[in-house]
C-alpha atoms as one frame of an Amber mdcrd trajectory, in Angstrom:
protein
  75.239 134.810 129.612  77.112 132.263 127.525  80.350 131.283 129.261  83.541
 130.260 127.484  85.803 127.256 128.003  89.276 127.576 126.514  90.456 124.098
 125.568  94.209 123.703 125.025  94.594 120.937 122.446  97.758 119.113 121.385
  96.124 116.115 119.722  93.156 117.193 117.550  91.549 113.742 117.719  90.651
 114.521 121.353  87.916 116.947 120.315  85.804 114.107 118.943  85.098 112.984
 122.511  84.258 116.440 123.895  80.474 116.854 124.188  78.714 119.913 122.843
  76.707 121.933 125.364  74.541 124.936 124.539  75.353 126.582 127.885  79.031
 127.034 127.079  81.123 128.273 124.186  84.215 126.175 123.502  87.368 127.834
 122.179  89.944 125.270 121.020  93.591 126.379 120.954  95.557 123.880 118.831
  99.206 124.017 119.949 100.546 120.767 118.481  99.456 118.728 115.476  97.469
 120.659 112.889  93.827 119.476 112.819  92.397 117.989 109.650  89.243 119.293
 107.978  87.388 116.227 109.247  88.443 116.964 112.846  87.485 120.626 112.561
  84.026 119.563 111.409  83.376 118.290 114.941  83.479 121.883 116.200  79.946
 123.322 116.364  78.948 126.656 114.812  78.728 128.416 118.188  82.275 127.364
 119.075  85.576 128.587 117.680  89.225 127.599 117.305  92.711 128.966 116.718
  95.647 127.015 115.266  99.002 127.864 116.885 101.002 124.933 115.557 104.300
 126.821 115.878 103.782 127.844 119.508 105.043 124.546 120.861 108.450 125.221
 119.286 108.982 127.820 122.017 109.189 125.165 124.724 107.267 125.800 127.928
 106.346 129.308 126.738 103.698 127.788 124.467 101.330 127.548 127.438 101.468
 131.284 128.102 100.880 131.970 124.407  97.819 129.680 124.378  96.389 131.366
 127.487  96.855 134.893 126.132  95.428 133.946 122.753  92.364 132.352 124.329
  91.581 135.387 126.466  92.289 138.018 123.811  90.085 136.269 121.273  87.303
 135.679 123.828  87.366 139.223 125.190  83.576 139.572 124.995  83.267 137.179
 127.953  83.783 138.046 131.604  84.626 134.569 132.903  86.972 131.952 131.478
  87.612 128.321 132.210  90.836 126.623 131.048  91.336 122.894 130.538  93.107
 120.351 128.328  91.361 118.397 125.596  92.702 115.027 126.796  91.540 115.683
 130.362  88.254 117.462 129.700  86.094 117.928 132.825  82.549 116.604 133.056
  79.563 118.944 132.960  79.119 118.969 136.751  82.746 119.989 137.259  82.355
 122.769 134.714  79.152 124.120 136.263  80.572 123.953 139.773  83.688 125.882
 138.741  81.661 128.609 137.037  79.312 128.826 140.045  82.248 129.261 142.426
  83.761 131.843 140.110  80.615 133.972 140.006  81.343 137.515 141.226  84.670
 136.518 142.785  87.986 138.193 142.098  90.094 135.082 142.503  91.263 131.977
 140.653  89.161 128.835 141.098  91.055 125.563 140.643  90.162 121.883 140.310
  92.175 118.863 139.155  90.930 119.331 135.598  90.294 123.035 135.067  91.046
 126.607 136.129  88.466 129.392 136.315  89.284 133.098 136.241  87.435 136.369
 135.651  88.419 139.278 133.435  88.303 141.471 136.533  90.951 139.347 138.268
  93.246 139.644 135.252  92.748 143.399 135.199  93.738 143.711 138.874  96.493
 141.109 139.126  97.743 140.315 135.627  98.495 136.918 134.096 101.341 135.543
 136.211  99.201 133.715 138.769  97.022 132.280 136.021 100.090 130.867 134.246
 101.204 129.162 137.454  97.819 127.585 138.141  97.243 126.342 134.583 100.674
 124.718 134.607  99.651 122.828 137.757  96.878 121.057 135.878  98.174 117.643
 134.904  99.964 118.533 131.703 100.236 115.583 129.323 103.763 114.169 129.245
 103.752 114.021 125.458 103.252 117.793 125.224 106.143 118.431 127.602 108.371
 115.932 125.775 107.538 117.427 122.386 108.178 120.988 123.552 111.529 119.962
 125.028 112.516 118.100 121.858 111.795 121.175 119.744 113.856 123.186 122.188
 116.933 121.012 121.574 116.741 118.435 124.353 117.852 114.907 123.344 114.673
 112.838 123.090 113.415 109.349 122.301 112.958 108.177 118.720 109.186 108.281
 119.168 109.165 111.893 120.383 111.656 112.894 117.686 109.405 111.451 114.976
 106.470 113.442 116.365 108.638 116.567 116.289 109.743 115.885 112.704 106.095
 115.599 111.651 105.513 119.131 112.939 107.706 120.304 110.025 107.778 117.519
 107.446 105.164 115.863 105.287 106.046 112.197 104.749 104.395 112.045 101.324
 106.387 111.800  98.082 109.583 110.820  99.877 112.939 110.082  98.259 115.293
 108.171 100.563 118.737 108.736  99.070 120.689 106.522 101.455 119.714 103.833
 103.943 118.641 105.137 107.336 120.302 103.100 110.089 119.057 102.176 113.554
 115.755 102.614 115.331 115.195 106.103 113.954 115.429 104.612 110.473 112.730
 102.089 111.342 110.470 104.804 112.755 110.895 107.075 109.740 110.171 104.188
 107.370 106.984 103.361 109.306 105.755 106.939 108.831 106.483 107.297 105.118
 103.171 107.417 103.272 104.536 107.005  99.743 107.788 107.246  97.780 108.521
 109.492  94.802 112.031 109.570  93.334 111.144 111.729  90.320 109.353 114.644
  92.058 110.037 114.313  95.787 108.525 116.581  98.410 110.844 115.258 101.128
 114.414 114.047 100.575 116.179 112.031 103.278 119.935 111.527 103.642 121.887
 109.694 106.313 125.291 111.339 106.849 128.301 111.691 104.555 126.916 114.166
 102.041 128.745 117.319 101.058 127.437 120.877 101.075 126.849 120.924  97.320
 124.668 117.796  97.507 122.707 119.341 100.366 122.204 122.598  98.477 121.109
 120.741  95.351 118.531 118.810  97.396 117.071 121.999  98.935 116.749 123.474
  95.456 115.012 120.361  94.164 112.179 120.271  96.701 109.005 122.397  96.388
 108.388 125.448  98.579 106.552 123.332 101.178 109.060 120.463 101.036 111.958
 119.513 103.302 115.341 117.837 103.347 116.117 115.612 106.335 119.722 114.838
 107.190 120.502 112.251 109.877 124.030 112.678 111.164 126.352 112.177 114.110
 128.330 115.253 113.087 125.877 118.170 112.926 128.731 120.686 113.202 129.691
 119.840 109.598 126.486 121.399 108.279 125.325 125.001 108.524 122.066 126.773
 109.270 119.413 124.053 109.440 115.838 125.210 109.768 115.485 122.873 112.763
 117.893 120.690 114.733 116.507 117.750 116.716 118.607 115.491 118.925 117.972
 111.814 119.641 119.035 110.370 122.989 120.990 107.651 121.189 123.373 110.233
 119.709 121.976 110.924 116.239 120.958 114.389 115.123 118.160 115.300 112.734
 118.807 118.385 110.623 115.805 119.729 108.709 116.292 122.082 105.756 113.570
 123.809 103.762 113.415 125.565 100.422 114.170 128.805 102.242 117.633 127.575
 103.181 119.070 127.283  99.672
């Protein structure tokens, strides 16, 4: 019987280095950056994927969501193996884990993967599985990104990654100069500028509510307004608030907020 490996993936580029094997079905759960068409083309016809790009906004809960999604959408299988795309086990590790799992109502663990049967989940539920999967070496960047989206002050680098979960840096109109390191990082990530028909409009502090409203009305439905400020309390109802550990705040508004 074909066995399934549920691969939790934050960085889609990782899947390029994961070998295809006819003995196993791979189910990729994308919980971070959205994969491109080119990256999805690396997934073979026998394998499958699910994009949960918003799950990581729920902080550490995203792992439980990924686990449940993987099992529910692979319900035709009796045995599951969980791992991370950037720490994918070799074929011998995979086979050994499945062999140890065979006909056992228990969780099988290694440094790189967790094996569990549908029967175990029926008897004991998901709680133990959550605990064991979280003990696999979880990439620091996933933890940092989840915490940033949950409101924890973070580095400029992590904050930029979080911004890119919501904002497309194409057709950008920078209204006022962006100071400091965060300004440098944003500038590095801008793909092109467009003052006439911007998709993303960026302000740095000292704008009034009418200017902010006008900007949200100007952008397209998939656009965004970014406001960098040290006084976030002056502005209401952002779609997302990110905090930088140097004191600045990033407020993101969308077309829905006008």
